[in-house]
C-alpha positions in Angstrom: -18.6 -34.6 93.5 -15.6 -36.4 94.6 -15.4 -37.5 98.2 -13.9 -34.9 100.5 -14.6 -32.1 97.9 -16.3 -28.9 99.1 -20.0 -28.6 98.6 -20.6 -26.9 95.3 -22.5 -23.6 95.2 -26.2 -23.8 94.2 -27.9 -21.3 92.1 -30.5 -19.1 94.0 -33.9 -20.6 94.1 -32.6 -24.2 94.0 -33.4 -26.8 96.5 -31.6 -30.1 97.2 -34.2 -32.8 97.7 -31.9 -35.9 98.0 -29.2 -37.9 96.6 -29.2 -41.0 94.3 -26.2 -43.1 93.5 -23.9 -40.4 95.1 -25.5 -37.7 92.8 -27.3 -34.7 94.4 -30.8 -34.2 93.0 -31.9 -30.6 92.8 -35.2 -28.8 92.1 -35.4 -25.2 90.9 -38.2 -23.1 92.2 -39.5 -22.7 88.6 -40.7 -26.3 88.8 -43.3 -25.3 91.5 -44.8 -22.9 89.1 -45.1 -25.6 86.3 -46.4 -28.1 88.8 -49.2 -25.7 89.8 -49.8 -24.9 86.1 -50.2 -28.7 85.3 -52.5 -29.0 88.2 -54.8 -26.2 87.0 -54.7 -27.4 83.4 -55.4 -31.0 84.3 -58.3 -30.2 86.8 -61.0 -30.2 84.0 -59.9 -33.7 82.9 -59.8 -35.0 86.4 -63.3 -33.6 87.0 -64.5 -35.4 83.9 -63.3 -38.8 84.9 -64.0 -38.4 88.7 -66.8 -35.9 89.2 -67.4 -34.4 92.6 -63.7 -34.2 93.9 -63.9 -30.5 94.4 -60.6 -29.0 95.5 -59.0 -32.5 95.4 -59.0 -32.4 91.6 -56.1 -30.0 92.0 -54.3 -32.3 94.4 -54.7 -35.0 91.7 -53.3 -32.9 89.1 -50.3 -32.0 91.3 -49.8 -35.7 92.0 -49.6 -36.3 88.2 -47.0 -33.4 87.9 -44.8 -35.2 90.6 -45.1 -38.5 88.7 -44.1 -36.9 85.5 -41.0 -35.4 86.9 -40.1 -38.6 88.6 -40.0 -40.0 85.0 -37.8 -37.1 84.0 -35.6 -38.0 86.9 -35.2 -41.5 85.5 -34.2 -39.9 82.2 -31.6 -37.9 83.8 -30.4 -40.6 86.1 -29.6 -42.8 83.1 -27.4 -40.0 81.7 -25.6 -39.9 85.1 -25.2 -43.7 85.5 -23.7 -44.0 82.0 -21.4 -41.1 82.5 -20.2 -42.6 85.8 -19.6 -45.9 84.1 -17.2 -44.1 81.7 -15.4 -42.6 84.6 -16.9 -39.1 84.4 -17.8 -37.4 87.6 -21.4 -36.2 87.9 -22.0 -33.2 90.0 -25.9 -33.1 90.2 -29.3 -33.5 88.4 -31.5 -30.5 88.4 -35.2 -30.5 87.6 -36.6 -27.3 86.2 -39.7 -26.1 84.3 -38.4 -27.4 80.9 -37.5 -30.9 82.2 -34.0 -31.6 83.7 -30.3 -31.4 83.3 -27.4 -33.6 84.4 -24.2 -31.7 85.3 -21.3 -33.8 84.2 -17.6 -32.8 84.8 -15.7 -33.0 81.6 -16.8 -34.8 78.4 -16.7 -38.3 76.9 -13.4 -38.8 75.2 -14.5 -40.9 72.3 -17.6 -40.6 69.9 -18.8 -44.0 71.2 -18.9 -42.8 74.7 -20.6 -39.5 73.7 -23.2 -41.5 71.8 -23.8 -43.8 74.8 -24.2 -41.0 77.4 -26.4 -39.0 75.1 -28.8 -41.8 73.6 -29.4 -43.5 76.9 -31.7 -40.7 78.3 -34.3 -40.6 75.3 -34.2 -44.5 75.2 -35.0 -44.6 78.9 -38.1 -42.2 78.4 -39.3 -44.3 75.4 -39.0 -47.5 77.5 -40.9 -45.8 80.4 -43.5 -44.5 77.9 -43.8 -48.1 76.4 -44.4 -49.5 79.9 -47.1 -47.1 80.7 -48.6 -47.7 77.2 -48.8 -51.4 77.9 -50.5 -50.8 81.2 -53.1 -48.6 79.5 -54.7 -51.7 78.0 -55.2 -53.3 81.4 -56.0 -50.3 83.6 -59.7 -49.5 84.6 -61.3 -46.3 83.8 -61.0 -43.4 86.2 -58.1 -41.5 87.6 -55.6 -44.2 87.4 -56.2 -44.6 83.5 -55.8 -40.8 83.1 -52.5 -40.9 84.9 -51.2 -43.9 82.9 -52.4 -42.4 79.7 -50.8 -39.0 80.4 -47.5 -40.7 81.5 -47.3 -42.9 78.5 -47.8 -40.0 76.0 -45.5 -37.5 77.9 -42.6 -40.0 78.2 -43.0 -41.2 74.5 -43.0 -37.5 73.4 -40.0 -36.6 75.6 -38.0 -39.5 74.3 -38.8 -38.9 70.7 -38.3 -35.1 70.8 -35.0 -35.5 72.7 -33.6 -37.5 69.7 -34.2 -34.4 67.4 -30.7 -33.8 66.0 -29.9 -30.4 67.5 -28.1 -29.1 70.5 -28.8 -28.7 73.4 -31.1 -31.7 73.0 -29.8 -35.2 73.5 -30.3 -35.8 69.8 -27.8 -33.0 69.1 -25.1 -34.8 71.2 -26.0 -37.9 69.2 -25.4 -36.0 66.0 -22.2 -34.6 67.3 -20.9 -38.1 68.1 -21.7 -39.1 64.6 -19.9 -36.1 62.9 -17.1 -36.5 65.4 -16.8 -40.3 64.3 -16.8 -39.4 60.6 -14.6 -36.3 60.6 -12.3 -37.1 63.7 -13.0 -33.7 64.9 -15.1 -33.2 68.0 -15.4 -29.4 67.6 -16.7 -29.7 64.1 -19.4 -32.1 65.4 -20.4 -29.5 67.9 -20.8 -26.7 65.4 -22.8 -29.0 63.0 -25.0 -30.1 66.0 -25.3 -26.5 67.2 -26.6 -25.3 63.8 -29.0 -28.2 63.9 -30.2 -26.8 67.3 -30.8 -23.3 65.7 -32.9 -24.9 62.9 -34.9 -26.8 65.6 -35.4 -23.4 67.5 -36.9 -21.8 64.4 -39.2 -24.7 63.9 -40.4 -24.6 67.4 -41.0 -20.8 67.1 -43.1 -21.5 64.0 -45.1 -24.5 65.4 -48.3 -22.5 66.6 -48.6 -21.3 63.0 -47.8 -24.8 61.4 -50.4 -26.5 63.7 -53.1 -24.1 62.4 -52.1 -24.7 58.7 -51.6 -28.4 58.9 -54.1 -29.6 61.5 -56.6 -26.6 61.6 -55.9 -26.2 65.3 -56.2 -22.5 66.2 -53.3 -21.7 68.5 -54.0 -19.5 71.6 -51.7 -17.2 73.6 -50.3 -20.0 75.8 -49.2 -21.9 72.5 -47.4 -18.8 71.3 -45.8 -18.1 74.7 -44.6 -21.8 75.0 -43.2 -21.8 71.5 -41.3 -18.7 72.3 -39.8 -19.9 75.6 -38.8 -23.3 74.0 -37.3 -21.6 70.9 -35.4 -19.1 73.2 -34.0 -22.0 75.2 -33.0 -24.1 72.2 -31.5 -21.1 70.3 -29.5 -20.0 73.4 -28.0 -23.6 74.1 -27.2 -24.0 70.4 -25.5 -20.7 70.1 -23.4 -21.2 73.3 -22.3 -24.6 72.0 -21.2 -23.2 68.7 -19.3 -20.3 70.3 -17.7 -22.8 72.8 -16.6 -25.0 70.0 -15.0 -22.3 68.0 -13.1 -21.1 71.0 -11.9 -24.6 72.1 -10.6 -25.6 68.6 -8.1 -22.7 68.9 -6.8 -24.1 72.3 -4.3 -26.7 70.9 -2.2 -23.7 69.6 -1.4 -23.0 73.2 1.8 -24.7 74.4 3.2 -23.8 77.8 6.8 -24.5 76.7 6.7 -22.0 73.9 4.9 -19.3 76.2 7.3 -19.7 79.2 9.4 -16.8 80.3 13.1 -17.3 80.9 13.6 -17.8 84.6 16.4 -16.9 87.1 16.5 -19.1 90.3 17.8 -17.3 93.5 18.2 -18.2 97.2 15.2 -17.2 99.3 17.3 -14.8 101.5 18.8 -12.9 98.7 18.2 -9.1 98.8 15.4 -8.2 96.5 17.5 -5.4 94.8 20.3 -8.0 94.0 17.7 -10.5 92.7 16.4 -7.8 90.3 19.8 -6.8 89.2 20.8 -10.4 88.3 17.6 -11.0 86.5 18.1 -7.9 84.3 21.6 -8.9 83.8 20.5 -12.5 82.6 17.6 -10.9 80.7 15.2 -13.1 82.7 11.6 -12.4 82.6 10.8 -14.1 86.0 12.5 -15.0 89.3 12.0 -18.2 91.2 12.9 -18.4 94.8 14.8 -21.5 96.2 14.5 -22.7 99.8 17.5 -23.6 101.9 17.5 -27.2 100.4 17.6 -25.6 96.8 14.0 -26.6 96.1 11.6 -24.1 94.3 9.6 -22.5 97.1 8.1 -19.4 95.5 7.5 -17.2 92.4 8.2 -13.5 92.6 5.1 -11.7 91.9 5.5 -9.0 89.4 2.8 -6.7 90.7 4.2 -7.0 94.3 7.7 -6.3 93.0 6.6 -3.2 91.2 4.7 -2.0 94.2 7.9 -2.2 96.4 9.8 1.1 96.5 13.4 0.8 95.2 14.9 2.2 98.4 13.5 -0.7 100.3 14.5 -3.3 98.1 18.1 -3.7 99.3 16.7 -4.5 102.8 14.1 -7.0 101.7 14.6 -10.7 101.1 13.3 -11.8 97.6 11.0 -14.2 99.4 9.0 -11.2 100.7 7.4 -10.6 97.2 7.1 -14.2 96.2 4.0 -16.3 96.1 4.5 -19.8 97.7 4.6 -22.5 95.1 1.5 -24.7 95.9 0.8 -28.1 94.2 -1.5 -26.6 91.6 1.0 -23.8 90.6 3.6 -26.5 89.4 2.8 -27.5 85.8 4.6 -29.8 83.3 6.4 -27.8 80.7 4.8 -30.0 78.1 1.2 -29.1 79.0 -0.9 -27.5 76.3 -4.4 -26.8 75.0 -7.5 -27.7 77.0 -5.4 -29.4 79.7 -3.4 -26.1 80.2 -6.7 -24.1 80.5 -8.2 -26.6 83.0 -5.1 -26.6 85.1 -5.1 -22.7 85.3 -8.8 -22.6 86.0 -8.4 -25.1 89.0 -6.1 -22.6 90.8 -6.1 -19.1 89.2 -2.9 -17.2 89.6 -0.6 -14.8 87.8 2.4 -17.1 87.4 3.0 -20.8 87.3 6.1 -22.8 87.6 6.9 -25.1 84.7 9.1 -28.1 85.4 10.5 -30.8 83.2 9.9 -34.5 83.6 12.9 -34.8 86.1 11.6 -32.0 88.2 14.1 -29.4 87.0 13.0 -25.9 86.4 12.1 -25.0 82.9 10.5 -21.6 83.3 7.6 -19.5 84.5 4.3 -19.2 82.6 2.6 -15.9 83.2 -1.3 -15.8 82.7 -0.9 -12.5 81.0 1.2 -14.2 78.2 -1.4 -16.9 77.9 -4.2 -14.4 77.5 -2.3 -12.5 74.8 -1.5 -15.8 72.9 -5.1 -16.9 73.1 -6.4 -13.6 71.9 -4.1 -13.6 69.0 -5.6 -17.0 67.8 -9.1 -15.7 67.6 
């Protein structure tokens, strides 16, 4: 978040535990459930290497869960630092039951930067796993060896699996960067990587059956449940990416200049009835109000105008039904595509003032017209 910006809303059940490099670190309540599950599942192993711990074996399992998620935090921090290096603001890092996610504002503007931000996370996990693997050879038997062994295996698995070429995995973004580089089309890369993610989701769903056929390991209910959760997560993320790409590749067809309504500029103290009469005479679709210095100060709101009885209009100044022109309501007449949509999302309104490079009024852009134009491209 940029300095001075308002604190972003957090999802219910999300706790802020600190900040690293100016990036908020959040933990979802679901992590506590997973940490407890890890402690319970690891307890028999802890008991086997350190008998007689009693209830402390669960504490040891919980400590391992914390160390495991600290390595996940390193994975996500690498994404965040690389993104910040490329000038992309990072809102937060959130740890949840399936790992973590780094919330980055905007997207890398080149395939190379997309590749860099994406691949650094898995590589970090592989390096961390490699360090613990090296320590395994010199660590004495006992709890410490169990922790080193587990952290080595977990990080290597996380690093390798995240390189699988399918969204929403990091490997999917790497694949998107490659397709983007070859085709020159980012959205095509997203669609290809999204379909890769759907394939990976189906493979994850089939994994319990595959492990029995290939390795004669009989799956239990936990294996099936975990496969279903992971497959659902992957399928949902991949499908969302595909849908977003299909929508966003239609955006370049939106040009503010071609969607602008013809505009009549009138003094702020002109009676509303007279302003409407002049607009009808000029066949203008919008009215801009000028202040005493001749500068645009407001845009007549169509809904407010319609709600004003005709018998009152001769006695009201046109400024009475105009929305003040704030900084975010003034857009370049040449704005288009994703830039246009982002500008409208920053300050939602029913009308926007379009100006030329020299500051002169070009027209008014109505959100209703943008919606209709966008719908017609789908």
